[in-house]
C-alpha positions as CSV (number, residue, x, y, z in Angstrom):
1,M,80.3,70.1,116.4
2,K,80.5,73.4,118.1
3,T,84.3,73.4,118.2
4,I,84.6,72.8,114.4
5,F,82.9,76.1,113.5
6,P,85.2,78.4,115.5
7,L,88.2,76.4,114.3
8,S,87.1,77.0,110.7
9,I,86.8,80.7,111.3
10,L,90.2,80.8,112.8
11,I,91.8,79.0,109.8
12,L,90.0,81.3,107.4
13,L,91.2,84.4,109.3
14,L,94.7,83.0,109.5
15,T,94.7,82.4,105.7
16,L,93.5,85.9,105.0
17,F,96.1,87.4,107.3
18,L,98.9,85.5,105.6
19,A,97.6,86.5,102.1
20,C,97.5,90.1,103.1
21,S,100.9,90.1,104.7
22,G,102.3,88.5,101.5
23,N,101.0,91.5,99.4
24,S,102.6,93.9,101.9
25,S,106.1,92.4,101.3
26,K,105.7,92.8,97.6
27,N,104.9,96.5,98.0
28,D,108.0,96.9,100.2
29,F,110.1,95.2,97.6
30,S,108.8,97.4,94.9
31,E,109.5,100.5,96.9
32,N,113.1,99.4,97.6
33,Q,113.6,98.9,93.8
34,K,112.5,102.4,93.1
35,T,115.0,103.9,95.6
36,E,117.8,102.0,93.9
37,E,117.2,103.8,90.5
38,K,119.0,107.0,89.7
39,S,118.8,109.3,86.7
40,V,121.5,111.2,84.9
41,K,121.7,113.6,82.0
42,I,124.7,113.1,79.8
43,S,125.7,115.7,77.1
44,I,126.6,114.1,73.8
45,E,128.6,115.7,70.9
46,G,128.5,114.4,67.4
47,M,124.8,113.5,66.9
48,S,123.4,115.1,63.7
49,C,120.3,113.2,62.8
50,M,117.5,110.9,64.1
51,S,119.5,107.9,63.1
52,C,122.2,109.0,65.6
53,V,119.5,109.4,68.3
54,A,118.2,105.9,67.6
55,T,121.7,104.4,67.7
56,V,122.5,106.0,71.1
57,K,119.1,105.1,72.5
58,K,119.3,101.5,71.3
59,T,122.9,101.1,72.5
60,L,122.3,102.5,76.0
61,S,119.1,100.6,76.4
62,S,120.9,97.3,75.8
63,I,123.2,97.8,78.9
64,N,122.3,95.6,81.9
65,G,121.0,97.9,84.6
66,V,119.6,100.7,82.3
67,K,115.9,101.1,82.8
68,E,114.9,104.0,80.5
69,V,116.7,106.2,77.9
70,K,115.5,109.4,76.4
71,V,117.8,111.0,73.8
72,S,117.4,114.6,72.5
73,L,118.9,115.7,69.2
74,Q,118.0,119.3,69.9
75,D,119.4,119.4,73.4
76,K,122.3,117.0,72.4
77,N,122.0,114.9,75.5
78,A,120.6,111.6,76.9
79,M,118.6,111.2,80.0
80,V,119.2,107.7,81.5
81,K,117.4,106.0,84.4
82,Y,119.6,103.2,85.7
83,D,120.4,100.9,88.6
84,P,123.7,102.1,90.1
85,K,124.3,98.6,91.5
86,K,124.6,97.3,88.0
87,V,126.0,100.1,85.9
88,T,128.0,103.3,86.5
89,I,127.9,106.7,84.8
90,E,131.4,106.1,83.6
91,Q,130.3,102.9,81.9
92,L,127.5,104.8,80.2
93,K,129.9,107.5,78.9
94,T,132.4,104.9,77.7
95,T,129.7,103.1,75.8
96,I,128.7,106.4,74.1
97,N,132.3,107.1,73.2
98,K,132.7,103.5,71.8
99,I,129.9,104.0,69.2
100,G,131.5,107.2,67.8
101,Y,130.0,110.0,69.8
102,K,131.6,112.1,72.6
103,A,130.1,111.9,76.0
104,G,130.6,115.1,77.9
105,D,129.3,116.6,81.2
106,T,126.9,114.7,83.4
107,E,124.2,116.0,85.7
108,E,122.5,113.8,88.3
109,L,118.7,114.3,88.1
110,K,116.3,114.4,91.0
111,E,113.3,112.2,90.6
């Protein structure tokens, strides 16, 4: 009977250890995902109204690998957070051009 009690504690401690180490790997995975994202500012010519802004935002947001899009009519640009393993800056610019606007200079942004 005395050996069962310490064995139960050992199993409990092992279970807790495994549960904690599982959470740690999730955190490492999340951190790796964050480092894979990049941000770019793309100048856009031809936008004249909020409908243009909505069209650019919706179109860029639909691209696989694009995480976040902010479009400014006043500044005439789009800021795009994306996964460079899934989409390139050139693909983003080509998409803007295909919907009738002119993608211009780009600037990579620091996070």
